[in-house]
Structure formats: C-alpha cells, structure tokens
C-alpha positions as CSV (number, residue, x, y, z in Angstrom):
1,M,0.0,0.0,0.0
2,R,1.4,3.4,-1.0
3,N,2.5,5.8,1.8
4,R,-0.3,8.3,2.6
5,I,1.3,10.0,5.7
6,F,2.3,13.3,4.0
7,F,-0.9,13.4,2.0
8,F,-2.9,12.7,5.1
9,F,-1.4,15.8,6.8
10,L,-2.0,18.1,3.9
11,I,-5.5,17.2,2.9
12,T,-6.9,16.0,6.2
13,I,-5.4,18.5,8.7
14,L,-5.4,21.7,6.6
15,P,-9.2,21.9,6.0
16,F,-9.7,21.9,9.8
17,I,-7.6,25.0,10.5
18,G,-11.0,26.6,11.0
19,C,-12.9,29.7,9.8
20,S,-10.0,32.0,10.8
21,R,-6.3,32.1,10.3
22,K,-4.2,34.7,12.3
23,T,-1.9,37.0,10.5
24,T,1.7,36.9,11.6
25,P,4.5,39.4,10.9
26,E,6.4,36.8,8.9
27,E,3.4,36.2,6.6
28,P,1.2,39.3,6.2
29,L,-2.1,38.2,4.9
30,G,-5.1,40.2,3.6
31,N,-8.6,39.7,4.9
32,T,-12.0,40.5,3.4
33,S,-15.6,40.6,4.5
34,V,-19.1,40.5,3.0
35,G,-20.2,43.8,1.6
36,T,-23.5,45.3,0.4
37,P,-25.2,42.9,-2.0
38,A,-24.3,43.5,-5.6
39,Q,-27.3,44.9,-7.6
40,S,-26.0,44.0,-11.0
41,L,-23.5,41.7,-12.7
42,A,-21.1,44.7,-13.1
43,E,-21.3,45.3,-9.4
44,F,-20.7,41.6,-8.7
45,E,-17.6,41.8,-10.9
46,D,-16.3,44.7,-8.8
47,T,-17.0,42.6,-5.7
48,V,-15.0,39.6,-7.0
49,E,-12.1,42.0,-7.8
50,R,-12.3,43.5,-4.3
51,I,-12.1,40.0,-2.8
52,R,-9.1,39.2,-5.0
53,S,-7.3,42.4,-4.1
54,D,-8.2,42.2,-0.4
55,L,-6.8,38.7,-0.1
56,K,-3.7,39.5,-2.2
57,I,-4.6,36.7,-4.6
58,P,-2.5,37.2,-7.8
59,G,-5.2,35.7,-10.1
60,L,-8.6,34.0,-10.1
61,S,-11.3,33.1,-12.5
62,A,-15.0,32.7,-12.0
63,A,-18.1,31.6,-13.9
64,I,-21.9,31.4,-13.4
65,T,-24.3,29.0,-15.1
66,N,-28.1,29.7,-15.3
67,K,-30.7,27.3,-16.7
68,G,-28.1,25.1,-18.3
69,K,-26.1,27.8,-19.9
70,I,-22.8,29.5,-19.1
71,V,-23.9,33.1,-18.9
72,W,-20.9,34.7,-17.3
73,A,-17.2,34.0,-17.0
74,K,-14.2,36.3,-16.3
75,G,-10.6,36.3,-15.2
76,F,-9.2,38.7,-12.6
77,G,-5.6,39.6,-12.0
78,F,-2.7,37.4,-13.3
79,A,-2.4,33.7,-14.0
80,D,1.3,34.4,-14.0
81,R,2.3,37.7,-12.6
82,E,6.0,37.5,-13.5
83,S,5.2,36.9,-17.2
84,G,2.3,39.3,-17.2
85,T,-0.2,36.6,-18.3
86,S,-3.7,37.7,-17.4
87,A,-6.2,35.3,-15.8
88,T,-9.0,34.4,-18.2
89,P,-12.0,32.0,-18.2
90,D,-9.8,29.5,-20.0
91,T,-6.9,29.7,-17.4
92,V,-6.3,26.2,-16.0
93,Y,-6.0,25.9,-12.2
94,H,-5.2,23.1,-9.8
95,L,-8.5,22.2,-8.1
96,A,-7.3,20.3,-5.0
97,S,-10.3,18.7,-3.3
98,L,-12.7,19.9,-6.0
99,T,-11.5,16.6,-7.6
100,K,-13.8,14.7,-5.2
101,P,-17.1,15.5,-7.0
102,F,-15.6,14.1,-10.2
103,A,-14.5,11.0,-8.4
104,A,-18.0,10.5,-6.9
105,V,-19.5,10.6,-10.3
106,I,-17.2,7.9,-11.5
107,V,-18.0,5.7,-8.5
108,M,-21.8,6.2,-9.1
109,Q,-21.3,5.3,-12.7
110,L,-19.8,2.0,-11.7
111,V,-22.7,1.4,-9.3
112,E,-25.1,1.9,-12.3
113,E,-23.0,-0.6,-14.3
114,G,-23.3,-3.2,-11.5
115,K,-19.5,-3.2,-11.0
116,L,-19.6,-1.8,-7.5
117,D,-22.0,-1.3,-4.6
118,I,-21.6,1.5,-2.1
119,E,-22.8,-0.9,0.6
120,D,-19.9,-3.3,-0.1
121,P,-17.2,-3.6,2.5
122,I,-14.0,-2.1,1.1
123,A,-12.3,-5.4,2.0
124,N,-14.1,-6.9,-1.0
125,Y,-11.9,-4.8,-3.1
126,G,-8.6,-5.7,-1.3
127,V,-8.5,-2.5,0.8
128,N,-8.0,-3.1,4.5
129,I,-8.1,-0.4,7.1
130,S,-8.0,-1.2,10.9
131,S,-11.5,-0.4,12.3
132,P,-13.8,-1.3,15.1
133,G,-16.5,-2.0,12.4
134,I,-17.0,-2.8,8.8
135,I,-16.0,0.1,6.5
136,K,-18.1,0.3,3.4
137,V,-17.5,2.1,0.2
138,K,-20.2,4.7,1.2
139,H,-18.2,5.5,4.3
140,L,-15.2,6.6,2.3
141,L,-17.4,8.7,0.0
142,S,-19.2,10.4,2.9
143,H,-16.2,10.8,5.3
144,T,-17.8,8.6,7.9
145,S,-15.2,5.8,8.0
146,E,-13.3,6.9,11.2
147,G,-14.2,5.4,14.5
148,V,-17.1,3.1,14.3
149,P,-18.1,3.4,10.6
150,G,-21.2,5.5,10.0
151,T,-21.2,7.0,13.5
152,S,-19.9,10.5,12.8
153,Y,-18.6,12.8,10.0
154,H,-14.9,13.6,9.9
155,Y,-13.5,15.0,6.7
156,S,-10.5,13.0,5.5
157,G,-8.9,13.3,2.1
158,N,-6.6,10.4,3.2
159,R,-9.5,8.0,3.7
160,F,-11.3,9.2,0.5
161,S,-8.1,8.5,-1.4
162,Y,-8.5,4.7,-0.8
163,L,-11.0,4.9,-3.7
164,D,-7.9,5.1,-5.8
165,D,-7.5,1.4,-5.0
166,I,-11.2,0.4,-5.0
167,I,-12.0,1.7,-8.5
168,P,-9.5,-0.3,-10.4
169,A,-10.3,-3.4,-8.4
170,A,-14.0,-3.0,-9.3
171,A,-13.6,-1.8,-12.9
172,G,-10.2,-3.0,-14.1
173,E,-9.3,0.5,-15.0
174,T,-7.8,3.4,-12.9
175,F,-9.7,6.5,-11.9
176,C,-7.6,8.4,-14.4
177,E,-8.6,6.2,-17.3
178,L,-12.3,6.1,-16.4
179,L,-12.3,9.9,-15.8
180,N,-11.0,10.3,-19.4
181,E,-13.4,7.8,-20.9
182,K,-16.5,8.7,-19.0
183,I,-16.3,12.5,-18.4
184,L,-13.5,14.3,-20.2
185,L,-13.9,12.9,-23.7
186,P,-17.8,12.7,-23.8
187,L,-18.1,16.3,-22.5
188,H,-15.1,17.6,-24.6
189,L,-13.5,18.9,-21.5
190,D,-10.2,19.6,-23.2
191,L,-8.9,21.9,-20.4
192,T,-9.4,19.3,-17.7
193,G,-7.2,16.5,-16.6
194,P,-4.7,15.2,-14.1
195,Y,-2.0,17.6,-12.8
196,P,0.5,17.2,-15.7
197,Q,3.5,16.5,-13.5
198,S,1.7,13.9,-11.4
199,P,3.4,10.4,-11.6
200,T,-0.2,8.9,-11.9
201,N,-1.1,11.0,-14.9
202,C,-2.3,8.5,-17.4
203,L,-2.6,11.2,-20.1
204,I,1.1,12.2,-19.9
205,N,1.6,11.5,-23.6
206,D,-1.6,13.0,-24.7
207,P,-1.4,16.5,-26.4
208,R,-4.1,17.7,-24.0
209,S,-1.8,17.2,-21.1
210,T,0.8,19.4,-22.8
211,Q,-1.8,22.1,-23.4
212,L,-2.9,21.9,-19.7
213,A,0.7,22.5,-18.6
214,V,0.9,25.6,-21.0
215,Q,-2.3,27.1,-19.6
216,L,-1.8,26.2,-15.9
217,A,-1.7,29.2,-13.6
218,Q,1.4,29.7,-11.6
219,G,0.8,29.0,-7.9
220,Y,1.6,31.5,-5.2
221,S,2.2,31.7,-1.5
222,P,-0.7,32.7,0.8
223,N,0.6,36.4,0.9
224,G,0.7,36.4,-2.9
225,Q,4.4,37.3,-2.9
226,H,6.2,34.1,-3.8
227,E,5.9,31.5,-6.5
228,M,4.9,28.0,-5.1
229,S,4.8,24.6,-6.7
230,Y,1.7,22.4,-6.6
231,Q,1.6,19.1,-4.9
232,T,2.0,16.2,-7.4
233,Y,-0.6,13.8,-6.1
234,F,-3.4,13.0,-8.4
235,G,-6.2,10.6,-7.5
236,T,-9.8,10.6,-6.3
237,A,-9.2,13.0,-3.5
238,A,-7.3,15.8,-5.2
239,G,-5.0,16.7,-8.1
240,L,-7.4,17.5,-11.0
241,V,-6.7,20.7,-13.0
242,S,-9.3,22.5,-15.0
243,S,-10.8,25.8,-16.2
244,V,-14.0,27.4,-14.8
245,I,-15.5,26.9,-18.2
246,D,-14.9,23.1,-18.1
247,I,-16.1,22.9,-14.5
248,S,-19.3,24.7,-15.6
249,R,-19.8,22.2,-18.4
250,F,-19.4,19.3,-15.9
251,S,-22.0,20.9,-13.6
252,I,-24.4,21.4,-16.5
253,A,-24.0,17.8,-17.6
254,L,-24.9,16.7,-14.1
255,D,-28.0,18.8,-14.1
256,D,-29.0,17.5,-17.5
257,D,-28.5,13.8,-16.4
258,L,-25.8,13.2,-19.0
259,L,-23.5,11.6,-16.5
260,L,-25.8,9.8,-14.0
261,L,-29.3,8.6,-13.8
262,P,-31.6,11.0,-11.7
263,E,-31.8,8.5,-8.8
264,S,-28.0,8.1,-8.7
265,K,-27.6,11.9,-8.7
266,E,-30.2,12.3,-6.0
267,L,-28.4,9.8,-3.8
268,M,-25.1,11.6,-4.3
269,F,-26.8,15.0,-3.4
270,T,-28.6,13.8,-0.3
271,P,-27.0,14.4,3.1
272,S,-25.7,11.2,4.7
273,Q,-27.3,9.9,7.9
274,S,-25.3,8.7,10.9
275,N,-26.1,5.3,12.4
276,S,-28.3,7.2,14.9
277,G,-30.2,9.0,12.2
278,H,-28.5,12.3,12.6
279,E,-28.1,14.3,9.3
280,L,-24.5,15.0,8.3
281,P,-23.1,17.9,6.2
282,Y,-21.8,15.6,3.4
283,G,-23.5,13.4,0.8
284,L,-21.4,11.3,-1.5
285,G,-18.5,13.4,-2.7
286,W,-20.4,16.7,-2.2
287,F,-21.2,18.9,0.8
288,I,-24.9,19.5,1.3
289,D,-26.1,22.7,3.0
290,N,-29.4,24.4,3.6
291,N,-29.6,28.2,3.3
292,E,-32.9,30.0,3.9
293,G,-34.8,26.9,2.8
294,L,-32.7,26.3,-0.3
295,K,-30.6,23.2,-0.8
296,I,-27.0,24.2,-1.6
297,I,-24.7,21.5,-3.1
298,W,-21.1,22.5,-3.0
299,H,-17.5,21.7,-2.6
300,Y,-14.2,23.5,-2.0
301,G,-10.5,22.9,-2.6
302,F,-7.7,24.0,-0.3
303,W,-4.1,23.0,-0.8
304,D,-0.7,24.5,-1.5
305,A,-1.1,27.5,-3.8
306,V,-4.7,26.8,-4.7
307,S,-8.3,27.4,-3.6
308,S,-11.5,26.5,-5.4
309,L,-15.3,26.5,-4.9
310,I,-18.3,25.2,-6.7
311,L,-21.8,26.1,-5.5
312,K,-25.0,24.7,-7.0
313,V,-28.5,25.8,-6.3
314,S,-30.4,23.2,-8.3
315,E,-33.9,24.6,-7.4
316,R,-32.9,27.9,-9.1
317,E,-30.8,26.1,-11.9
318,L,-27.8,28.2,-10.8
319,A,-24.2,27.4,-10.2
320,F,-21.2,29.5,-9.3
321,I,-17.5,28.4,-9.8
322,I,-14.4,30.3,-8.6
323,V,-10.8,29.2,-8.6
324,A,-7.6,31.0,-7.5
325,N,-3.9,30.5,-7.7
326,S,-3.3,30.9,-4.0
327,D,-5.0,29.3,-1.0
328,R,-6.7,32.4,0.3
329,L,-10.2,31.9,-1.0
330,S,-10.4,28.9,1.4
331,S,-7.9,29.9,4.1
332,A,-9.0,33.5,4.5
333,S,-11.0,34.7,7.5
334,P,-13.8,33.8,7.5
335,G,-13.0,30.6,5.6
336,I,-14.7,27.3,5.1
337,G,-12.8,25.2,7.5
338,S,-14.1,23.3,10.5
339,D,-17.7,24.6,10.2
340,E,-18.1,22.9,6.8
341,D,-20.6,25.7,6.1
342,V,-20.8,27.3,2.7
343,N,-21.8,30.6,4.4
344,C,-18.2,30.8,5.8
345,S,-17.0,31.6,2.2
346,V,-17.2,35.3,1.4
347,A,-17.3,34.6,-2.3
348,A,-20.2,32.2,-1.8
349,Q,-22.1,34.7,0.3
350,E,-21.6,37.5,-2.2
351,F,-23.0,35.2,-5.0
352,L,-26.0,34.1,-2.9
353,N,-26.8,37.6,-1.7
354,A,-26.6,39.0,-5.2
355,F,-28.3,36.4,-7.4
356,V,-30.2,34.0,-5.2
357,F,-31.5,36.1,-2.3
358,G,-31.0,39.5,-4.0
359,T,-32.3,41.3,-7.0
360,A,-29.2,41.2,-9.4
361,Q,-30.1,39.8,-12.8
362,L,-28.1,37.4,-15.0
363,P,-28.0,37.4,-18.7
364,D,-30.1,34.8,-20.6
365,V,-27.7,34.5,-23.5
366,P,-24.9,31.9,-23.2
367,I,-21.4,33.1,-23.7
368,R,-20.1,29.8,-25.0
C-alpha cells in the first residue's frame, strides 16, 4: 500500500484549520468581508475583484451558469504575474479537493453498471483499514469511516483516497482512465485532466496534457508574494486541474442527467445519515447545506497555492464556480474550515446575496 502519511497531513489537517487564520509578521495576509449585496452583474464583478485584491490573490477566474447555460465567466488579475499573463475563463487551475465530486460521479457510474455497490465492504476490493467495524464504500465517499463506521462525520482526504485502489479493483481501470473515458472525452473537457506533472497522470503522452501545462496558472504563497509549486498527487481525493468553463460544463452535464441517472444523482446529493439517524453535512462526494430553505450543493478545494469552490442551487438552476492561484479563497477569515458551512465563504455569500436572495439579474444568452 502506498504511503499516505504526507498526503494525510496536507489534505486532512489543513481543512480543519477553521474559519479563521491569524496574520503573523512573517506572513502578512489580507482579509476580506461580505459587503452590500451587488445589484447587478457589473457590481458583482467589482465585488470579485475586491475579494481578490483584499486577499492578495494574484489571479482568479469565476463563472456562473443559469438554466443550463454558461452566462458569465471572467478572469481577474494574473495567471502568472511574472510573465504578465492575465487570468481568463480558460486559465487552468489546480483544483485540490474539488476533484472529489468528479470521483464521486465515476463511483456512481460504476454502481449503475453493477461493478460496485456502495454498501460493499471495502475489504471486498482488497482494501483493508483497521477499524472497530466494517468500513463500506459509502463510508469513504461520505467521510464517515473513522471510529465506528457511520457514527460520525470527519473530513478525511486520506480516507477518501482509498478509492484510488477500490475503483481499479472494481472496474479493471484506474480512476484516471475512467475519468478520461466517461467524463473528459464525452463532454469535450479539453482543459481538464490530471495535474500534468503527477506520476499517476495516465494522459502524460496526450497532447491535451501538454496544453494543460501551458495554460496552468502559476501558484503563489498565501501572501501572494512568492511562487509556489503544486503538490503532485493525483487521484480521487485531489489533483485534477481545470478551467472554470470546463467545471461549468461538468456541472451542467450533471444537471442534464448526462453523467448519471436521476436517482444516482439524488443519492449523491442527499445528506448522509449517521447510524443514529443524525443528518450529516456531506453526501457522496459533495457537501450539502441548507440556506434559507434552499438546498446548496457545494465543494471546495484547499491545498498549496490553490483554492477553489463550486456552489450549485439546483432549485434555481444556478451554479457558481471560482478558482484561485493561492490558498486564500479557502484559508481567509472567514474561511470554510471546521464549520463545513458554505456561508463561511465570502465569495459564496456574495454570489448568494446578489443572485439568489438578492435582485441582481443574470444574462439569458450563453457566452459559450
């Protein structure tokens, strides 16, 4: 079994830093807060730029989908400040844990094909983790595998990454191969794929991987002052790279039932229940929240030099995607750490306040 110790620290511990991170003299960090709700798309663009500037993020890109169409997408700042390359909707970013929703779709596709059952013990697939109970596939997908399985929620990218071993045992192909066959190629997501420098990149000799490397944003330190390298792990828990346009297309394909049957999607988007019947904040590969009576389906990414967020309001046929080349969208105060609450994200709140609970209008005409 491959060594997961370093990966465990980065992906399991970091998300639980909490909804605040103190500024130190050695690492001066910017902070931001929620402002007056934007009354128009132009004002919302100003808001996104303010967040970027406040948090000292060199570059970020964002997109909004409405009723199955990408109606807005824009880059802010620099994908690579040193070369003067501006961020655009087609800039490629490392997504960190925003990989998990893609992995969940692959798992649910295998369930539909009868190759895997989420109620199966993971030991059926040759994966053995010491536990006081039987760990099932669903426990890895829902972050409920620690302690007595199913008892409580504990976010663990390390545990989720055991799906790297379960998927090929069930399907005879790796996550990377299935991702390419079942999502990237059918949806023509040419700006999405494994981190090009990952040792598990099955597309390393594909021209698309070369293009991803060319369009990949440079990563930066939390204070935005220094270049940083990305972690090279790629698997079910993290390591996908993509553009906001491609993530939008993935989201729309889910809405249109192009990737999963409606019942599979509903199961993925339903909050898990603990053994005692308590509702948990995570479904299968997605966070599930309730905001003023509306179901919010979302996920974030947070790792070295990257932060990302997708937010779906299915009842309104809306989705918001934002990705940055520093960790500050996720680590900033208030962030989306231990509370696992989408309202901790300033970017998410600004979107919701403007277009979901506010009066700002979105275009009807698709931009792509």
